[in-house]
Structures are given as C-alpha cells and as structure tokens.
C-alpha positions in Angstrom: -0.3 0.1 0.0 1.6 3.5 -1.0 -0.8 5.3 1.4 -1.2 3.4 4.6 -2.4 6.5 6.5 -5.2 7.1 3.9 -8.1 4.8 5.7 -7.5 6.6 9.1 -7.5 9.7 7.3 -10.5 9.5 5.6 -12.3 8.3 8.7 -11.3 11.1 10.6 -12.3 13.5 7.7 -15.7 11.6 8.0 -15.8 11.9 11.8 -15.4 16.0 11.3 -17.9 16.0 8.6 -20.4 14.4 10.8 -19.6 15.8 14.1 -17.3 18.8 13.7 -18.1 22.6 15.2 -17.2 25.5 13.8 -16.5 28.6 15.8 -16.9 31.9 13.9 -15.5 35.2 15.6 -15.3 37.9 13.1 -12.7 41.0 13.9 -9.6 41.5 16.1 -9.0 38.2 18.4 -10.2 38.7 21.8 -11.3 37.1 25.0 -13.8 34.6 23.2 -11.0 33.7 20.7 -8.4 33.1 23.6 -11.1 31.1 25.3 -11.8 28.7 22.5 -7.7 28.1 22.2 -7.6 27.2 25.9 -9.7 24.3 25.5 -9.3 20.7 24.5 -11.7 20.8 21.2 -11.3 18.0 18.7 -13.4 18.5 15.5 -13.7 21.9 16.0 -12.1 24.7 13.4 -12.0 28.5 14.6 -12.4 31.1 12.1 -11.2 34.6 13.0 -10.6 37.8 11.8 -11.9 39.6 8.7 -11.8 39.4 4.7 -14.0 37.7 1.7 -14.9 34.7 3.7 -18.4 33.5 3.4 -18.5 32.5 6.9 -17.4 36.1 7.9 -19.9 37.9 5.8 -22.9 40.0 7.8 -21.4 39.1 11.1 -20.8 41.1 14.1 -17.5 41.7 15.5 -16.7 40.8 19.0 -19.5 38.3 18.9 -18.8 34.3 18.6 -21.0 32.2 16.5 -21.2 28.5 17.1 -21.9 26.4 14.3 -22.8 22.6 13.4 -23.8 20.6 10.2 -24.0 24.5 8.4 -26.1 25.8 10.7 -25.2 28.3 13.0 -26.8 29.4 16.7 -27.6 32.9 17.5 -24.1 34.9 18.2 -23.1 35.2 21.8 -20.8 37.9 23.3 -18.9 36.5 26.8 -17.5 33.3 27.7 -20.1 31.7 29.7 -22.9 32.1 27.0 -19.8 30.4 24.7 -19.5 27.8 26.8 -23.2 27.0 26.7 -23.3 27.2 22.9 -20.3 24.3 22.9 -21.5 22.3 24.9 -24.8 21.8 23.1 -23.0 21.8 20.1 -20.6 19.1 21.1 -23.5 16.9 22.9 -26.0 17.2 20.3 
C-alpha cells in the first residue's frame, strides 16, 4: 500500500464532517477567541479575522457564532454564553 494512512485519514475526515463544530469570531481576536484556544476541542475549527470569507460576511465583530452542520446558533458575547453553546454543539 503506498498510502498507509489513507483510511484513518478518511475516517477522521468523515467524523469531522458529521460531528465537526465551527466557531466563527469576526474581527480582532479577543477574550472569546483566547478562550476557545485554551480548550481541548477535537473536531473544532475556529475562524477569526476579517476578509472575504463567506463565514465572516454579515456577522458582527466581537461576537462568537457556534455552528454545526452548516447551521449557526445565535451569536454570543461572553465566555459563559460561549461555553453553553459549545456544550450544546458537542453534545448534540
């Protein structure tokens, strides 16, 4: 076999597609982004900053949006609310 890690990589990719969580925080990185980075969050992607990314368009800077399977929850503005949204996204 010329690519011995191909099957485990495909299984990991399928797991992300089915169970992955996206955290979108438009604008400059602040307390919300630092909080997400401090957590062990497998199958989670955090997107921050500004630019032409579809996930950043028409979103308010300084708020965090937790998304799963292409659906984003209402934005949150503090760490406690963010923890609640992340728990719900991971548990569902």
